[in-house]
C-alpha positions as CSV (number, residue, x, y, z in Angstrom):
1,M,75.8,-87.4,-41.4
2,R,78.1,-86.8,-38.6
3,V,81.0,-89.2,-37.9
4,L,83.4,-89.1,-34.7
5,L,87.2,-90.8,-36.0
6,L,89.3,-91.8,-33.3
7,T,93.2,-91.7,-34.2
8,S,96.3,-92.2,-31.9
9,Q,98.1,-89.4,-34.3
10,L,97.2,-86.8,-36.6
11,P,97.1,-88.3,-40.3
12,Y,98.9,-85.5,-42.1
13,P,101.1,-85.3,-43.4
14,P,100.0,-88.5,-45.4
15,Q,103.2,-90.8,-45.0
16,S,103.2,-93.8,-42.6
17,G,100.8,-96.5,-43.3
18,G,98.3,-95.6,-40.6
19,A,97.8,-92.1,-41.6
20,L,98.1,-92.4,-45.3
21,R,94.7,-94.6,-44.9
22,V,93.2,-92.4,-42.2
23,Y,94.2,-89.2,-44.6
24,G,92.0,-91.1,-47.4
25,L,89.0,-91.9,-45.2
26,I,88.7,-88.5,-44.1
27,D,88.9,-86.9,-48.0
28,S,86.4,-89.8,-49.3
29,L,84.0,-88.5,-46.7
30,H,84.5,-84.5,-47.0
31,Q,83.9,-85.4,-50.6
32,A,80.6,-87.1,-50.4
33,G,79.2,-84.5,-47.9
34,H,79.2,-85.8,-44.5
35,Q,80.7,-83.8,-41.6
36,V,84.0,-85.8,-40.3
37,D,85.3,-85.0,-36.6
38,L,88.4,-86.2,-35.5
39,L,89.8,-86.8,-32.4
40,S,93.5,-87.5,-32.1
41,F,96.8,-87.7,-29.8
42,G,99.4,-84.6,-31.1
43,V,100.0,-81.0,-30.4
44,G,100.6,-77.8,-32.1
45,A,98.4,-76.9,-34.6
46,V,96.3,-78.2,-36.8
47,P,97.4,-78.9,-40.6
48,S,95.6,-76.7,-43.1
49,P,94.3,-80.3,-45.3
50,L,92.8,-81.3,-42.3
51,A,91.1,-78.3,-41.1
52,E,89.6,-78.1,-44.6
53,R,88.4,-81.3,-44.5
54,C,87.2,-81.9,-41.0
55,G,84.6,-80.0,-38.8
56,Q,86.4,-80.2,-35.8
57,V,89.5,-81.4,-35.1
58,V,90.5,-81.8,-31.1
59,L,94.3,-82.7,-29.9
60,V,94.9,-84.1,-26.8
61,P,99.0,-84.4,-25.8
62,P,100.2,-88.1,-26.5
63,P,100.2,-89.9,-22.7
64,H,103.9,-91.5,-21.9
65,R,104.0,-95.0,-20.8
66,S,107.2,-96.0,-19.2
67,K,109.1,-99.4,-20.1
68,L,108.3,-100.2,-16.3
69,A,104.6,-99.4,-16.8
70,R,104.2,-102.0,-19.8
71,L,106.8,-104.5,-18.2
72,R,103.7,-104.3,-14.8
73,D,100.9,-104.8,-17.0
74,L,102.5,-107.4,-18.8
75,A,103.1,-109.4,-15.7
76,L,100.2,-108.7,-14.0
77,S,97.3,-108.2,-16.4
78,S,95.5,-110.5,-18.6
79,Q,95.3,-107.7,-21.2
80,P,97.3,-107.2,-24.4
81,D,100.0,-104.7,-24.4
82,I,98.7,-102.8,-27.4
83,A,95.6,-102.3,-24.9
84,R,97.2,-99.8,-22.8
85,R,99.3,-98.3,-25.5
86,F,97.3,-94.6,-26.4
87,W,95.4,-94.7,-22.8
88,S,95.1,-91.5,-21.5
89,D,92.7,-90.2,-18.7
90,A,92.8,-86.5,-20.8
91,Y,91.7,-88.3,-24.1
92,R,89.1,-89.9,-21.7
93,E,87.5,-87.2,-20.3
94,A,87.8,-85.1,-24.4
95,L,86.1,-88.2,-25.7
96,I,83.0,-88.2,-23.5
97,H,82.6,-84.1,-24.3
98,Q,82.8,-84.4,-28.0
99,L,80.2,-88.1,-27.6
100,A,77.4,-85.1,-26.6
101,N,77.0,-84.6,-30.1
102,D,74.6,-86.0,-32.4
103,Y,77.5,-88.5,-34.1
104,A,75.7,-90.7,-36.7
105,V,79.3,-93.0,-36.6
106,V,82.1,-93.2,-33.8
107,Q,84.8,-94.8,-35.6
108,M,88.2,-96.3,-34.2
109,E,91.0,-96.2,-36.1
110,S,93.6,-99.3,-35.2
111,I,93.4,-101.7,-32.5
112,E,95.1,-99.4,-30.0
113,M,91.9,-96.8,-30.2
114,T,89.7,-99.8,-29.3
115,A,90.8,-99.2,-25.4
116,Y,88.1,-96.6,-25.0
117,L,85.0,-99.0,-26.6
118,G,83.6,-99.2,-23.0
119,V,83.3,-95.5,-22.6
120,I,82.3,-94.7,-26.0
121,R,79.2,-98.1,-25.5
122,Q,78.4,-95.9,-22.3
123,H,78.3,-92.3,-23.9
124,S,77.8,-92.4,-27.7
125,G,73.9,-92.9,-27.3
126,N,72.3,-94.9,-30.7
127,A,75.5,-94.2,-32.6
128,V,77.2,-97.0,-35.1
129,R,80.8,-98.1,-33.0
130,I,82.6,-98.9,-36.0
131,Y,86.4,-100.7,-35.5
132,D,88.4,-100.4,-38.7
133,S,91.6,-102.5,-38.2
134,F,94.7,-101.7,-39.9
135,N,95.7,-105.4,-39.2
136,A,94.4,-108.8,-38.1
137,E,96.7,-108.4,-34.9
138,Y,96.7,-111.4,-33.0
139,E,97.3,-112.9,-36.2
140,L,100.1,-110.3,-37.0
141,Q,101.8,-111.4,-33.3
142,R,100.9,-115.4,-34.6
143,T,103.7,-114.6,-37.1
144,M,105.7,-112.7,-34.7
145,A,106.3,-115.5,-32.7
146,Q,106.2,-118.3,-35.9
147,I,109.9,-116.6,-36.9
148,D,111.1,-115.1,-33.6
149,L,110.9,-118.5,-31.7
150,K,112.9,-119.9,-34.7
151,R,116.1,-118.2,-33.7
152,P,117.3,-118.4,-29.9
153,Q,118.8,-115.5,-29.9
154,R,115.0,-113.6,-30.4
155,W,113.2,-116.3,-27.8
156,I,112.4,-113.2,-25.7
157,K,110.9,-111.4,-28.7
158,G,109.2,-114.6,-29.9
159,I,107.6,-115.5,-26.4
160,Y,106.6,-111.5,-25.9
161,S,104.2,-112.3,-29.0
162,L,103.2,-115.9,-27.9
163,I,101.7,-114.2,-24.9
164,Q,100.5,-110.8,-26.6
165,Y,98.9,-113.2,-29.8
166,R,96.7,-115.5,-27.2
167,R,95.7,-112.2,-25.6
168,L,94.7,-110.3,-28.6
169,M,92.8,-113.5,-29.3
170,R,90.4,-112.8,-26.5
171,F,90.8,-109.1,-26.9
172,E,89.9,-108.7,-30.8
173,R,87.3,-111.2,-30.2
174,E,85.4,-109.3,-27.4
175,V,86.0,-106.1,-29.4
176,C,84.5,-107.4,-32.8
177,D,81.5,-108.7,-30.8
178,N,81.1,-105.1,-29.3
179,V,80.7,-103.1,-32.5
180,E,78.3,-103.3,-35.4
181,A,81.3,-103.5,-37.8
182,V,84.2,-104.2,-38.4
183,I,86.3,-103.3,-41.6
184,A,88.9,-105.2,-42.5
185,V,91.6,-103.8,-45.5
186,S,92.0,-107.3,-46.8
187,Q,90.5,-110.8,-47.7
188,P,93.0,-112.6,-45.4
189,D,92.4,-110.6,-42.8
190,E,88.3,-110.7,-43.1
191,E,89.0,-114.1,-43.1
192,A,91.4,-114.1,-39.8
193,F,88.5,-111.8,-38.3
194,R,85.5,-114.6,-39.6
195,Q,87.5,-117.4,-37.3
196,L,88.0,-115.6,-34.1
197,A,84.3,-114.0,-34.5
198,P,81.8,-115.6,-36.6
199,A,78.9,-113.4,-35.8
200,A,80.5,-109.9,-36.1
201,K,79.3,-107.8,-39.4
202,I,83.1,-107.3,-41.4
203,F,83.7,-105.4,-44.7
204,V,86.4,-105.0,-46.5
205,V,87.9,-101.5,-47.5
206,P,91.6,-102.0,-48.7
207,N,94.1,-99.2,-48.0
208,G,94.9,-96.9,-50.5
209,I,96.4,-93.6,-51.6
210,H,95.4,-91.0,-53.9
211,V,97.9,-91.9,-57.2
212,D,98.0,-88.1,-58.8
213,R,100.4,-87.4,-55.9
214,Y,103.0,-90.1,-56.7
215,T,102.5,-88.6,-60.8
216,E,104.0,-85.2,-60.0
217,P,107.8,-85.2,-60.7
218,A,110.0,-85.2,-57.4
219,A,110.6,-81.9,-56.3
220,E,114.3,-82.7,-55.0
221,Q,116.8,-85.1,-57.4
222,I,118.7,-87.8,-55.4
223,D,121.1,-89.8,-56.8
224,L,121.3,-93.1,-55.1
225,G,123.4,-95.3,-58.0
226,E,122.5,-97.0,-60.5
227,A,121.7,-100.8,-58.7
228,A,120.0,-99.5,-56.0
229,I,117.7,-101.8,-54.0
230,L,114.8,-99.1,-51.9
231,F,113.4,-100.5,-49.1
232,T,111.0,-97.9,-47.1
233,G,108.8,-98.0,-43.6
234,S,108.7,-97.1,-40.2
235,L,112.0,-98.5,-39.2
236,D,110.9,-99.0,-35.3
237,Y,108.3,-101.7,-36.6
238,R,109.0,-105.9,-35.6
239,P,108.4,-106.8,-39.1
240,N,110.2,-104.4,-40.6
241,I,112.9,-104.5,-38.9
242,D,113.1,-108.5,-39.2
243,A,113.1,-108.0,-43.3
244,V,115.6,-105.1,-43.2
245,I,117.7,-107.6,-41.4
246,W,116.8,-110.9,-43.2
247,F,117.5,-108.8,-46.3
248,A,121.1,-107.8,-45.4
249,E,122.1,-111.3,-44.1
250,S,120.6,-113.4,-46.4
251,V,120.2,-111.9,-49.7
252,L,122.2,-108.8,-50.4
253,P,125.2,-110.4,-50.1
254,L,124.0,-113.1,-53.1
255,I,123.4,-109.8,-55.2
256,R,126.6,-108.4,-54.6
257,S,128.4,-111.2,-55.8
258,Q,127.0,-110.9,-59.1
259,V,126.3,-107.2,-59.0
260,P,129.0,-105.6,-56.8
261,S,128.0,-101.9,-57.1
262,T,124.9,-102.7,-55.5
263,R,123.3,-100.6,-52.4
264,F,121.1,-101.1,-50.4
265,V,119.0,-98.4,-49.3
266,I,116.9,-98.3,-46.0
267,V,114.6,-95.0,-46.1
268,G,112.0,-94.8,-43.1
269,R,111.3,-93.3,-39.4
270,K,112.7,-94.1,-36.5
271,P,115.8,-96.7,-37.3
272,T,116.2,-98.3,-34.2
273,A,120.0,-99.4,-33.1
274,A,119.8,-102.9,-34.6
275,V,118.3,-100.8,-37.8
276,Q,121.2,-98.6,-38.0
277,A,124.4,-100.8,-37.2
278,L,123.3,-102.5,-40.6
279,A,125.3,-99.2,-42.2
280,T,128.3,-99.5,-39.7
281,D,130.5,-101.0,-42.6
282,Q,131.1,-98.9,-45.6
283,N,132.3,-102.1,-47.5
284,S,128.4,-103.1,-46.9
285,G,126.5,-101.6,-49.6
286,I,124.2,-100.5,-46.9
287,S,123.0,-96.9,-46.2
288,V,120.1,-95.9,-43.6
289,I,118.4,-93.0,-44.1
290,A,116.2,-91.5,-41.4
291,D,112.7,-89.2,-41.3
292,V,113.2,-87.4,-44.7
293,P,110.6,-85.2,-46.0
294,A,109.5,-86.7,-48.7
295,M,110.2,-90.4,-50.0
296,Q,108.5,-89.6,-53.8
297,P,113.0,-88.9,-54.6
298,Y,114.1,-92.1,-53.7
299,Y,111.4,-94.3,-55.3
300,A,112.4,-92.4,-58.2
301,A,116.2,-93.1,-58.0
302,A,115.6,-96.7,-56.8
303,A,116.2,-99.4,-59.4
304,V,114.2,-102.1,-57.6
305,Y,111.9,-101.8,-54.6
306,A,112.4,-104.6,-52.5
307,A,109.3,-105.9,-49.6
308,P,110.9,-108.8,-47.9
309,L,109.1,-109.0,-45.3
310,R,107.9,-112.3,-43.6
311,M,105.7,-111.5,-40.6
312,G,102.6,-109.1,-40.5
313,S,99.2,-109.1,-41.7
314,G,97.2,-106.4,-43.4
315,T,98.2,-104.3,-46.8
316,R,101.7,-102.8,-47.7
317,L,100.8,-99.7,-48.1
318,K,104.7,-99.2,-49.3
319,L,103.6,-101.4,-51.6
320,L,101.0,-99.1,-53.5
321,E,103.4,-96.1,-53.0
322,A,106.3,-97.9,-55.2
323,M,103.7,-99.4,-57.7
324,A,102.3,-95.9,-57.8
325,S,105.8,-94.1,-58.6
326,Q,106.6,-97.4,-61.2
327,C,109.3,-99.0,-59.4
328,A,110.3,-102.5,-60.3
329,I,109.3,-104.7,-57.1
330,V,110.5,-107.8,-55.6
331,A,108.3,-109.3,-52.3
332,T,107.6,-112.2,-50.1
333,T,104.5,-113.6,-50.3
334,M,103.8,-112.4,-46.7
335,G,105.0,-108.5,-48.4
336,A,102.6,-108.6,-51.3
337,A,99.7,-110.3,-49.1
338,G,96.3,-109.6,-49.8
339,L,96.9,-106.8,-52.7
340,G,95.8,-109.8,-55.4
341,I,99.2,-109.4,-57.4
342,T,100.1,-111.3,-60.6
343,S,103.7,-112.5,-60.0
344,G,105.6,-111.8,-63.1
345,R,103.7,-108.8,-64.0
346,E,103.3,-106.2,-61.2
347,L,106.2,-107.7,-59.5
348,I,108.1,-110.7,-58.3
349,I,107.2,-113.0,-55.6
350,A,110.1,-114.6,-53.8
351,D,110.1,-116.4,-50.2
352,E,113.8,-117.7,-50.4
353,A,116.8,-116.0,-50.1
354,A,118.1,-117.2,-53.3
355,A,115.1,-117.3,-55.5
356,F,114.8,-112.9,-53.9
357,A,118.4,-112.7,-55.1
358,Q,118.2,-114.1,-57.9
359,A,114.9,-111.5,-59.2
360,V,116.6,-109.0,-58.0
361,I,119.7,-109.8,-60.0
362,T,117.8,-110.2,-63.2
363,L,116.0,-106.4,-63.0
364,L,119.2,-105.2,-62.3
365,R,120.3,-106.1,-65.7
366,D,117.1,-105.8,-67.7
367,A,115.7,-101.7,-67.8
368,D,113.4,-103.0,-69.9
369,Q,111.8,-105.7,-67.9
370,R,112.2,-103.0,-65.1
371,R,110.0,-100.2,-67.0
372,E,107.4,-102.8,-68.2
373,M,106.8,-103.8,-64.4
374,G,106.5,-100.7,-63.1
375,A,104.3,-99.5,-66.1
376,A,101.9,-102.8,-64.9
377,G,102.5,-102.0,-61.3
378,R,100.9,-98.5,-61.6
379,T,98.6,-99.2,-64.0
380,F,97.1,-102.1,-61.5
381,V,97.4,-99.3,-58.5
382,C,95.1,-96.8,-60.5
383,Q,92.8,-99.6,-61.5
384,H,92.3,-101.2,-57.5
385,Y,93.8,-98.7,-55.3
386,D,93.3,-95.2,-55.7
387,W,90.6,-93.3,-53.3
388,S,88.6,-93.0,-56.5
389,A,88.2,-96.6,-56.6
390,L,88.2,-97.7,-52.4
391,S,85.5,-94.3,-52.0
392,P,82.2,-96.2,-52.8
393,R,83.3,-99.3,-51.0
394,L,83.7,-97.3,-48.0
395,L,80.6,-95.5,-48.7
396,Q,78.6,-98.7,-49.1
397,V,79.7,-99.5,-45.5
398,Y,77.5,-96.6,-44.3
399,T,75.0,-97.1,-46.5
400,E,74.0,-100.7,-45.4
401,L,74.6,-100.1,-42.1
402,Q,72.2,-97.1,-42.0
403,G,69.6,-99.3,-43.8
404,N,70.3,-102.0,-41.4
405,L,70.1,-99.9,-38.7
406,K,67.5,-97.7,-39.3
407,L,69.9,-94.5,-39.4
408,N,68.6,-91.5,-40.6
409,R,70.6,-88.6,-39.6
410,E,71.5,-86.7,-42.7
């Protein structure tokens, strides 16, 4: 079967959440004997792991969208902001050219790429159209608005999210009603899509990782101190920004009052000014480290991994990576959403600042509990979220769609 994947960025190296997911999908389809072509935004040479797994990789330069254009669309359009984020006339032309091939499946990776759904419907013939959602995006914006509207200094962001939530409900419903299948990454996201579009055909294929990547000793050894708390993720992403600010302001002082040597180490891509400002006070115990070549040394050096997210949807690939690295983890209910984890075994769930702080303090003081929790987390992620366990679920989606639509294009 020949499959065309549309992505907003090259899924290599597989470090960010979207890249981890898409690379896992490509590898699974390749291993199963399908031909995967990739149409992506990007520049430069195609990384060899992608070239080895894809029949074709076509790159289009990323588009530039100014703040003025975003404001204009916000004021004059009824479309959600995200619908125009990766629109490009050059990409549209490249897509039309690719669709001249006889694809059995055209799969849009993330809501941004559904902006091209009209083009796909017009030019893809009998291909099955699949929307692979990274989040139930309307639900993500709803939780953002709910959190931000509680604080006057964040009302502008909250109002923006409230507007986007309402627009996304219409937009995502239309997408779901005009594809042959929607892939959700968790049961809560599946439920959100079913409420939005009851007639849509929805499958669940969770996010996953290649666990073996995290068993190898870290190439670089680093020392973060004996009481280092680690957070990782894209640091220009609002749920992550909110998480680290809430933790730094409301949780970390409680921990340091009991364990003064505690450090909060924030590692990720593109930290905003608000995130960088957390580390300006040398006595705060906070470090912000940007754009590292590999995350494994930081997982290996951390005493506790923190996922203090208060908004979002989908599942947290960062938690899967931390569990594969045998980290002891404390997370909010939102941070651990959709994973089916048992609090107290694979990690500890705490939502209030005092409870979160106490859970971290307990782990910092008990090395045996950290080791036991790390081992349980690794076993859990191997059983449920390694791509060897998830690939059959992905392939079953394709098999069922082929059967229902009588596609026979092997």
